[in-house]
N, CA, C and O atoms as CSV, one atom per row, in Angstrom:
chain,resi,resn,atom,element,x,y,z
A,1,ASP,N,N,0.846,-1.178,0.000
A,1,ASP,CA,C,0.000,0.000,0.000
A,1,ASP,C,C,0.891,1.240,0.000
A,1,ASP,O,O,1.827,1.340,0.793
A,2,VAL,N,N,0.596,2.173,-0.884
A,2,VAL,CA,C,1.396,3.384,-1.043
A,2,VAL,C,C,1.361,4.242,0.212
A,2,VAL,O,O,2.380,4.807,0.609
A,3,VAL,N,N,0.204,4.342,0.832
A,3,VAL,CA,C,0.063,5.167,2.039
A,3,VAL,C,C,0.896,4.589,3.179
A,3,VAL,O,O,1.542,5.336,3.914
A,4,ALA,N,N,0.887,3.273,3.330
A,4,ALA,CA,C,1.663,2.629,4.397
A,4,ALA,C,C,3.155,2.848,4.184
A,4,ALA,O,O,3.889,3.112,5.137
A,5,VAL,N,N,3.604,2.740,2.940
A,5,VAL,CA,C,5.022,2.966,2.635
A,5,VAL,C,C,5.385,4.418,2.911
A,5,VAL,O,O,6.432,4.693,3.498
A,6,ALA,N,N,4.533,5.351,2.493
A,6,ALA,CA,C,4.786,6.770,2.748
A,6,ALA,C,C,4.847,7.042,4.248
A,6,ALA,O,O,5.694,7.803,4.716
A,7,PHE,N,N,3.941,6.412,4.995
A,7,PHE,CA,C,3.938,6.587,6.452
A,7,PHE,C,C,5.251,6.099,7.051
A,7,PHE,O,O,5.832,6.776,7.899
A,8,GLN,N,N,5.727,4.923,6.615
A,8,GLN,CA,C,6.991,4.383,7.135
A,8,GLN,C,C,8.163,5.298,6.798
A,8,GLN,O,O,9.084,5.458,7.599
A,9,ILE,N,N,8.124,5.893,5.622
A,9,ILE,CA,C,9.202,6.807,5.228
A,9,ILE,C,C,9.167,8.065,6.084
A,9,ILE,O,O,10.207,8.529,6.551
A,10,ILE,N,N,7.986,8.614,6.290
A,10,ILE,CA,C,7.863,9.851,7.071
A,10,ILE,C,C,8.146,9.603,8.546
A,10,ILE,O,O,8.713,10.468,9.214
A,11,ASP,N,N,7.764,8.442,9.065
A,11,ASP,CA,C,7.983,8.106,10.482
A,11,ASP,C,C,9.443,7.714,10.686
A,11,ASP,O,O,9.759,6.546,10.912
A,12,SER,N,N,10.320,8.697,10.605
A,12,SER,CA,C,11.764,8.425,10.679
A,12,SER,C,C,12.198,7.910,12.048
A,12,SER,O,O,13.213,7.220,12.146
A,13,SER,N,N,11.452,8.228,13.106
A,13,SER,CA,C,11.807,7.752,14.446
A,13,SER,C,C,11.397,6.304,14.655
A,13,SER,O,O,11.934,5.629,15.533
A,14,GLY,N,N,10.440,5.814,13.851
A,14,GLY,CA,C,9.999,4.429,13.969
A,14,GLY,C,C,9.063,4.169,15.130
A,14,GLY,O,O,8.881,3.015,15.518
A,15,HIS,N,N,8.463,5.204,15.698
A,15,HIS,CA,C,7.577,5.048,16.855
A,15,HIS,C,C,6.132,4.727,16.479
A,15,HIS,O,O,5.311,4.472,17.360
A,16,GLY,N,N,5.815,4.735,15.209
A,16,GLY,CA,C,4.449,4.424,14.795
A,16,GLY,C,C,3.531,5.626,14.747
A,16,GLY,O,O,2.337,5.486,14.482
A,17,CYS,N,N,4.073,6.808,15.001
A,17,CYS,CA,C,3.286,8.031,14.860
A,17,CYS,C,C,4.195,9.110,14.275
A,17,CYS,O,O,5.418,9.049,14.400
A,18,ILE,N,N,3.585,10.076,13.648
A,18,ILE,CA,C,4.360,11.131,12.990
A,18,ILE,C,C,4.154,12.419,13.763
A,18,ILE,O,O,3.030,12.897,13.916
A,19,ASP,N,N,5.258,12.975,14.248
A,19,ASP,CA,C,5.116,14.266,14.919
A,19,ASP,C,C,5.300,15.386,13.883
A,19,ASP,O,O,5.641,15.131,12.728
A,20,GLN,N,N,5.071,16.597,14.310
A,20,GLN,CA,C,5.083,17.745,13.403
A,20,GLN,C,C,6.451,17.927,12.752
A,20,GLN,O,O,6.533,18.213,11.557
A,21,ASP,N,N,7.522,17.763,13.523
A,21,ASP,CA,C,8.866,17.952,12.973
A,21,ASP,C,C,9.170,16.932,11.874
A,21,ASP,O,O,9.712,17.291,10.828
A,22,GLU,N,N,8.822,15.662,12.107
A,22,GLU,CA,C,9.051,14.632,11.091
A,22,GLU,C,C,8.283,14.959,9.811
A,22,GLU,O,O,8.807,14.825,8.705
A,23,PHE,N,N,7.039,15.389,9.982
A,23,PHE,CA,C,6.209,15.690,8.820
A,23,PHE,C,C,6.807,16.832,8.005
A,23,PHE,O,O,6.901,16.743,6.781
A,24,VAL,N,N,7.207,17.898,8.678
A,24,VAL,CA,C,7.765,19.063,7.985
A,24,VAL,C,C,9.086,18.706,7.310
A,24,VAL,O,O,9.321,19.094,6.166
A,25,GLN,N,N,9.957,17.966,8.014
A,25,GLN,CA,C,11.245,17.585,7.424
A,25,GLN,C,C,11.052,16.744,6.166
A,25,GLN,O,O,11.706,16.986,5.152
A,26,MET,N,N,10.171,15.771,6.225
A,26,MET,CA,C,9.942,14.919,5.057
A,26,MET,C,C,9.281,15.697,3.922
A,26,MET,O,O,9.584,15.463,2.752
A,27,LEU,N,N,8.391,16.610,4.258
A,27,LEU,CA,C,7.747,17.431,3.235
A,27,LEU,C,C,8.791,18.278,2.510
A,27,LEU,O,O,8.766,18.384,1.284
A,28,LEU,N,N,9.702,18.877,3.265
A,28,LEU,CA,C,10.769,19.674,2.651
A,28,LEU,C,C,11.687,18.808,1.790
A,28,LEU,O,O,12.117,19.232,0.717
A,29,LYS,N,N,11.984,17.612,2.253
A,29,LYS,CA,C,12.831,16.710,1.465
A,29,LYS,C,C,12.145,16.306,0.166
A,29,LYS,O,O,12.793,16.169,-0.871
A,30,MET,N,N,10.825,16.116,0.230
A,30,MET,CA,C,10.100,15.725,-0.977
A,30,MET,C,C,10.009,16.891,-1.965
A,30,MET,O,O,9.979,16.672,-3.176
A,31,LEU,N,N,9.965,18.119,-1.461
A,31,LEU,CA,C,9.907,19.285,-2.340
A,31,LEU,C,C,11.263,19.601,-2.960
A,31,LEU,O,O,11.334,20.181,-4.044
A,32,HIS,N,N,12.343,19.219,-2.271
A,32,HIS,CA,C,13.700,19.487,-2.763
A,32,HIS,C,C,14.444,18.161,-2.875
A,32,HIS,O,O,15.049,17.711,-1.901
A,33,PRO,N,N,14.410,17.534,-4.038
A,33,PRO,CA,C,15.075,16.240,-4.201
A,33,PRO,C,C,16.583,16.367,-3.973
A,33,PRO,O,O,17.145,17.455,-4.099
A,34,PRO,N,N,17.233,15.251,-3.638
A,34,PRO,CA,C,18.671,15.301,-3.356
A,34,PRO,C,C,19.485,15.652,-4.604
A,34,PRO,O,O,19.137,15.297,-5.730
A,35,THR,N,N,20.568,16.356,-4.353
A,35,THR,CA,C,21.492,16.701,-5.439
A,35,THR,C,C,22.527,15.588,-5.576
A,35,THR,O,O,22.595,14.680,-4.748
A,36,THR,N,N,23.314,15.673,-6.614
A,36,THR,CA,C,24.397,14.707,-6.806
A,36,THR,C,C,25.350,14.758,-5.623
A,36,THR,O,O,25.850,13.725,-5.177
A,37,GLN,N,N,25.600,15.954,-5.116
A,37,GLN,CA,C,26.479,16.123,-3.960
A,37,GLN,C,C,25.898,15.403,-2.740
A,37,GLN,O,O,26.638,14.763,-1.993
A,38,ASP,N,N,24.600,15.501,-2.533
A,38,ASP,CA,C,23.945,14.801,-1.420
A,38,ASP,C,C,24.127,13.291,-1.547
A,38,ASP,O,O,24.425,12.609,-0.567
A,39,LEU,N,N,23.946,12.778,-2.761
A,39,LEU,CA,C,24.081,11.340,-2.985
A,39,LEU,C,C,25.520,10.872,-2.782
A,39,LEU,O,O,25.754,9.791,-2.242
A,40,LEU,N,N,26.484,11.688,-3.215
A,40,LEU,CA,C,27.892,11.331,-3.008
A,40,LEU,C,C,28.246,11.330,-1.522
A,40,LEU,O,O,28.983,10.462,-1.056
A,41,LEU,N,N,27.724,12.296,-0.787
A,41,LEU,CA,C,27.953,12.348,0.658
A,41,LEU,C,C,27.322,11.136,1.338
A,41,LEU,O,O,27.913,10.549,2.244
A,42,LEU,N,N,26.138,10.769,0.903
A,42,LEU,CA,C,25.474,9.589,1.441
A,42,LEU,C,C,26.297,8.336,1.163
A,42,LEU,O,O,26.454,7.487,2.040
A,43,GLN,N,N,26.822,8.217,-0.058
A,43,GLN,CA,C,27.656,7.064,-0.416
A,43,GLN,C,C,28.908,7.015,0.450
A,43,GLN,O,O,29.310,5.944,0.904
A,44,LYS,N,N,29.525,8.171,0.680
A,44,LYS,CA,C,30.725,8.237,1.525
A,44,LYS,C,C,30.402,7.771,2.943
A,44,LYS,O,O,31.155,6.996,3.532
A,45,ASN,N,N,29.289,8.242,3.485
A,45,ASN,CA,C,28.897,7.850,4.842
A,45,ASN,C,C,28.589,6.358,4.930
A,45,ASN,O,O,28.941,5.707,5.914
A,46,LEU,N,N,27.937,5.820,3.909
A,46,LEU,CA,C,27.638,4.389,3.903
A,46,LEU,C,C,28.920,3.558,3.842
A,46,LEU,O,O,29.027,2.522,4.499
A,47,THR,N,N,29.885,4.016,3.052
A,47,THR,CA,C,31.168,3.315,2.963
A,47,THR,C,C,31.886,3.349,4.307
A,47,THR,O,O,32.482,2.354,4.721
A,48,MET,N,N,31.829,4.487,4.986
A,48,MET,CA,C,32.465,4.616,6.294
A,48,MET,C,C,31.800,3.674,7.310
A,48,MET,O,O,32.491,3.018,8.089
A,49,VAL,N,N,30.484,3.608,7.303
A,49,VAL,CA,C,29.765,2.709,8.210
A,49,VAL,C,C,30.119,1.262,7.897
A,49,VAL,O,O,30.310,0.455,8.807
A,50,GLN,N,N,30.206,0.933,6.611
A,50,GLN,CA,C,30.560,-0.428,6.204
A,50,GLN,C,C,31.961,-0.792,6.701
A,50,GLN,O,O,32.176,-1.905,7.180
A,51,THR,N,N,32.904,0.128,6.593
A,51,THR,CA,C,34.270,-0.107,7.063
A,51,THR,C,C,34.297,-0.303,8.572
A,51,THR,O,O,34.942,-1.226,9.069
A,52,LEU,N,N,33.600,0.559,9.299
A,52,LEU,CA,C,33.553,0.438,10.760
A,52,LEU,C,C,32.913,-0.878,11.185
A,52,LEU,O,O,33.370,-1.516,12.133
A,53,LEU,N,N,31.874,-1.277,10.494
A,53,LEU,CA,C,31.204,-2.531,10.812
A,53,LEU,C,C,32.117,-3.726,10.539
A,53,LEU,O,O,32.149,-4.674,11.323
A,54,ALA,N,N,32.854,-3.683,9.438
A,54,ALA,CA,C,33.790,-4.771,9.121
A,54,ALA,C,C,34.884,-4.863,10.183
A,54,ALA,O,O,35.265,-5.963,10.582
A,55,GLU,N,N,35.395,-3.714,10.645
A,55,GLU,CA,C,36.415,-3.710,11.698
A,55,GLU,C,C,35.846,-4.268,12.999
A,55,GLU,O,O,36.515,-5.034,13.694
A,56,TYR,N,N,34.626,-3.890,13.324
A,56,TYR,CA,C,33.984,-4.392,14.536
A,56,TYR,C,C,33.807,-5.906,14.462
A,56,TYR,O,O,34.071,-6.615,15.434
A,57,ILE,N,N,33.363,-6.395,13.318
A,57,ILE,CA,C,33.171,-7.838,13.146
A,57,ILE,C,C,34.499,-8.566,13.278
A,57,ILE,O,O,34.563,-9.637,13.883
A,58,GLN,N,N,35.561,-7.994,12.717
A,58,GLN,CA,C,36.883,-8.623,12.818
A,58,GLN,C,C,37.344,-8.679,14.273
A,58,GLN,O,O,37.842,-9.710,14.725
A,59,ARG,N,N,37.180,-7.572,15.012
A,59,ARG,CA,C,37.569,-7.563,16.430
A,59,ARG,C,C,36.737,-8.557,17.232
A,59,ARG,O,O,37.263,-9.254,18.100
A,60,ALA,N,N,35.445,-8.625,16.945
A,60,ALA,CA,C,34.573,-9.570,17.650
A,60,ALA,C,C,34.978,-11.010,17.341
A,60,ALA,O,O,34.924,-11.872,18.218
A,61,SER,N,N,35.379,-11.268,16.109
A,61,SER,CA,C,35.811,-12.615,15.729
A,61,SER,C,C,37.091,-13.005,16.464
A,61,SER,O,O,37.214,-14.131,16.947
A,62,ILE,N,N,38.037,-12.081,16.550
A,62,ILE,CA,C,39.289,-12.342,17.275
A,62,ILE,C,C,38.986,-12.586,18.749
A,62,ILE,O,O,39.534,-13.509,19.352
A,63,ARG,N,N,38.117,-11.763,19.328
A,63,ARG,CA,C,37.726,-11.927,20.727
A,63,ARG,C,C,37.060,-13.288,20.940
A,63,ARG,O,O,37.306,-13.955,21.945
A,64,HIS,N,N,36.230,-13.687,20.003
A,64,HIS,CA,C,35.546,-14.979,20.086
A,64,HIS,C,C,36.558,-16.122,20.045
A,64,HIS,O,O,36.444,-17.078,20.812
A,65,GLN,N,N,37.548,-16.029,19.152
A,65,GLN,CA,C,38.573,-17.071,19.059
A,65,GLN,C,C,39.367,-17.173,20.361
A,65,GLN,O,O,39.669,-18.274,20.822
A,66,LYS,N,N,39.705,-16.024,20.955
A,66,LYS,CA,C,40.445,-16.034,22.220
A,66,LYS,C,C,39.609,-16.666,23.334
A,66,LYS,O,O,40.126,-17.442,24.139
A,67,LEU,N,N,38.325,-16.334,23.377
A,67,LEU,CA,C,37.454,-16.919,24.398
A,67,LEU,C,C,37.300,-18.421,24.195
A,67,LEU,O,O,37.263,-19.174,25.168
A,68,GLU,N,N,37.210,-18.866,22.945
A,68,GLU,CA,C,37.133,-20.301,22.661
A,68,GLU,C,C,38.400,-21.004,23.144
A,68,GLU,O,O,38.332,-22.088,23.722
A,69,ALA,N,N,39.566,-20.377,22.904
A,69,ALA,CA,C,40.827,-20.972,23.346
A,69,ALA,C,C,40.874,-21.061,24.871
A,69,ALA,O,O,41.305,-22.076,25.420
A,70,LYS,N,N,40.433,-20.006,25.557
A,70,LYS,CA,C,40.405,-20.034,27.020
A,70,LYS,C,C,39.451,-21.109,27.525
A,70,LYS,O,O,39.752,-21.818,28.485
A,71,LEU,N,N,38.308,-21.221,26.876
A,71,LEU,CA,C,37.330,-22.232,27.265
A,71,LEU,C,C,37.898,-23.634,27.073
A,71,LEU,O,O,37.722,-24.498,27.932
A,72,ASP,N,N,38.577,-23.865,25.951
A,72,ASP,CA,C,39.213,-25.166,25.721
A,72,ASP,C,C,40.255,-25.453,26.796
A,72,ASP,O,O,40.361,-26.578,27.285
A,73,SER,N,N,41.025,-24.422,27.160
A,73,SER,CA,C,42.038,-24.580,28.199
A,73,SER,C,C,41.391,-24.939,29.536
A,73,SER,O,O,41.869,-25.823,30.246
A,74,LEU,N,N,40.307,-24.251,29.871
A,74,LEU,CA,C,39.607,-24.547,31.126
A,74,LEU,C,C,39.014,-25.951,31.111
A,74,LEU,O,O,39.024,-26.647,32.127
A,75,ARG,N,N,38.499,-26.365,29.956
A,75,ARG,CA,C,37.972,-27.728,29.854
A,75,ARG,C,C,39.087,-28.745,30.062
A,75,ARG,O,O,38.885,-29.775,30.705
A,76,GLY,N,N,40.268,-28.450,29.513
A,76,GLY,CA,C,41.411,-29.340,29.703
A,76,GLY,C,C,41.811,-29.428,31.160
A,76,GLY,O,O,42.101,-30.512,31.666
A,77,ARG,N,N,41.829,-28.289,31.836
A,77,ARG,CA,C,42.160,-28.280,33.267
A,77,ARG,C,C,41.122,-29.047,34.069
A,77,ARG,O,O,41.459,-29.791,34.990
A,78,GLN,N,N,39.862,-28.859,33.714
A,78,GLN,CA,C,38.790,-29.547,34.430
A,78,GLN,C,C,38.924,-31.053,34.248
A,78,GLN,O,O,38.747,-31.818,35.197
A,79,GLY,N,N,39.239,-31.478,33.020
A,79,GLY,CA,C,39.426,-32.904,32.761
A,79,GLY,C,C,40.589,-33.463,33.547
A,79,GLY,O,O,40.503,-34.568,34.083
A,80,SER,N,N,41.695,-32.704,33.625
A,80,SER,CA,C,42.859,-33.146,34.399
A,80,SER,C,C,42.523,-33.238,35.876
A,80,SER,O,O,42.915,-34.188,36.554
A,81,ALA,N,N,41.794,-32.244,36.369
A,81,ALA,CA,C,41.424,-32.248,37.791
A,81,ALA,C,C,40.509,-33.425,38.104
A,81,ALA,O,O,40.641,-34.053,39.155
A,82,GLU,N,N,39.582,-33.729,37.195
A,82,GLU,CA,C,38.678,-34.851,37.437
A,82,GLU,C,C,39.426,-36.173,37.406
A,82,GLU,O,O,39.171,-37.046,38.236
A,83,SER,N,N,40.349,-36.335,36.458
A,83,SER,CA,C,41.088,-37.601,36.402
A,83,SER,C,C,42.001,-37.740,37.612
A,83,SER,O,O,42.197,-38.846,38.115
A,84,THR,N,N,42.563,-36.628,38.084
A,84,THR,CA,C,43.386,-36.673,39.292
A,84,THR,C,C,42.524,-37.035,40.488
A,84,THR,O,O,42.923,-37.843,41.326
A,85,ARG,N,N,41.338,-36.435,40.568
A,85,ARG,CA,C,40.445,-36.721,41.684
A,85,ARG,C,C,40.005,-38.178,41.658
A,85,ARG,O,O,40.023,-38.858,42.684
A,86,PHE,N,N,39.608,-38.657,40.475
A,86,PHE,CA,C,39.184,-40.047,40.375
A,86,PHE,C,C,40.345,-40.985,40.662
A,86,PHE,O,O,40.160,-42.038,41.272
A,87,GLY,N,N,41.537,-40.609,40.227
A,87,GLY,CA,C,42.719,-41.427,40.508
A,87,GLY,C,C,43.001,-41.492,41.988
A,87,GLY,O,O,43.333,-42.557,42.508
A,88,SER,N,N,42.875,-40.359,42.687
A,88,SER,CA,C,43.119,-40.364,44.131
A,88,SER,C,C,42.012,-41.111,44.852
A,88,SER,O,O,42.259,-41.737,45.883
A,89,ASP,N,N,40.773,-41.055,44.317
A,89,ASP,CA,C,39.686,-41.843,44.908
A,89,ASP,C,C,40.001,-43.328,44.789
A,89,ASP,O,O,39.789,-44.097,45.726
A,90,ARG,N,N,40.512,-43.720,43.620
A,90,ARG,CA,C,40.869,-45.128,43.432
A,90,ARG,C,C,41.998,-45.516,44.375
A,90,ARG,O,O,42.005,-46.606,44.948
A,91,MET,N,N,42.965,-44.592,44.525
A,91,MET,CA,C,44.090,-44.883,45.416
A,91,MET,C,C,43.610,-45.017,46.850
A,91,MET,O,O,44.046,-45.912,47.573
A,92,SER,N,N,42.696,-44.114,47.271
A,92,SER,CA,C,42.231,-44.179,48.660
A,92,SER,C,C,41.386,-45.423,48.886
A,92,SER,O,O,41.436,-46.016,49.963
A,93,SER,N,N,40.597,-45.832,47.869
A,93,SER,CA,C,39.819,-47.061,48.058
A,93,SER,C,C,40.741,-48.268,48.089
A,93,SER,O,O,40.478,-49.219,48.824
A,94,THR,N,N,41.819,-48.252,47.306
A,94,THR,CA,C,42.803,-49.340,47.352
A,94,THR,C,C,43.498,-49.356,48.705
A,94,THR,O,O,43.723,-50.415,49.290
A,95,ALA,N,N,43.838,-48.151,49.197
A,95,ALA,CA,C,44.500,-48.064,50.504
A,95,ALA,C,C,43.575,-48.551,51.612
A,95,ALA,O,O,44.019,-49.238,52.532
A,96,SER,N,N,42.293,-48.203,51.534
A,96,SER,CA,C,41.378,-48.657,52.590
A,96,SER,C,C,41.185,-50.169,52.528
A,96,SER,O,O,41.020,-50.808,53.567
A,97,LEU,N,N,41.201,-50.750,51.332
A,97,LEU,CA,C,41.107,-52.202,51.192
A,97,LEU,C,C,42.336,-52.874,51.802
A,97,LEU,O,O,42.225,-53.880,52.503
A,98,GLU,N,N,43.506,-52.302,51.523
A,98,GLU,CA,C,44.739,-52.852,52.096
A,98,GLU,C,C,44.724,-52.731,53.610
A,98,GLU,O,O,45.148,-53.648,54.313
A,99,THR,N,N,44.236,-51.601,54.117
A,99,THR,CA,C,44.154,-51.406,55.565
A,99,THR,C,C,43.194,-52.412,56.183
A,99,THR,O,O,43.484,-52.987,57.232
A,100,ARG,N,N,42.067,-52.623,55.548
A,100,ARG,CA,C,41.088,-53.582,56.047
A,100,ARG,C,C,41.691,-54.991,56.090
A,100,ARG,O,O,41.509,-55.725,57.060
A,101,GLU,N,N,42.405,-55.351,55.031
A,101,GLU,CA,C,43.033,-56.674,54.993
A,101,GLU,C,C,44.091,-56.811,56.080
A,101,GLU,O,O,44.218,-57.864,56.705
A,102,ALA,N,N,44.851,-55.735,56.302
A,102,ALA,CA,C,45.879,-55.773,57.345
A,102,ALA,C,C,45.243,-55.930,58.718
A,102,ALA,O,O,45.753,-56.675,59.555
A,103,VAL,N,N,44.135,-55.236,58.958
A,103,VAL,CA,C,43.438,-55.351,60.247
A,103,VAL,C,C,42.900,-56.762,60.418
A,103,VAL,O,O,42.988,-57.325,61.509
A,104,GLN,N,N,42.349,-57.340,59.367
A,104,GLN,CA,C,41.827,-58.709,59.452
A,104,GLN,C,C,42.948,-59.710,59.736
A,104,GLN,O,O,42.755,-60.671,60.480
A,105,GLN,N,N,44.118,-59.480,59.139
A,105,GLN,CA,C,45.253,-60.373,59.402
A,105,GLN,C,C,45.668,-60.286,60.860
A,105,GLN,O,O,45.925,-61.303,61.504
A,106,LEU,N,N,45.734,-59.052,61.383
A,106,LEU,CA,C,46.111,-58.883,62.781
A,106,LEU,C,C,45.098,-59.553,63.700
A,106,LEU,O,O,45.483,-60.213,64.665
A,107,LEU,N,N,43.824,-59.394,63.417
A,107,LEU,CA,C,42.792,-60.019,64.236
A,107,LEU,C,C,42.850,-61.539,64.117
A,107,LEU,O,O,42.585,-62.265,65.076
A,108,GLY,N,N,43.197,-61.995,62.938
A,108,GLY,CA,C,43.297,-63.433,62.735
A,108,GLY,C,C,44.456,-64.036,63.495
A,108,GLY,O,O,44.389,-65.195,63.904
A,109,GLU,N,N,45.524,-63.269,63.692
A,109,GLU,CA,C,46.691,-63.763,64.415
A,109,GLU,C,C,46.427,-63.797,65.905
A,109,GLU,O,O,47.125,-64.511,66.624
A,110,MET,N,N,45.472,-63.073,66.387
A,110,MET,CA,C,45.221,-63.009,67.820
A,110,MET,C,C,44.487,-64.175,68.281
A,110,MET,O,O,44.188,-64.286,69.470
């Protein structure tokens, strides 16, 4: 619908209603179409935004890779700690079995 599209264009704030300033600004823009200079300035600004966005994405990607590496390192430490804990549990259960057997031998000798 043409009216709906026009409304979306005029509603530059995106709030779903048009205030007086938005209406006047859009009316003036419609009465005075952009010049070649305006379009070139717009292109320059879009290129600048594109460059900034690409740099941001690159920094975010590097940050993500570093966090993944740290997470992998922490997972490795956690795995080592668990195997050490389980190993010491096995050792303590073996030690308690040996202690129990030693106590039974002593009682048997009495």
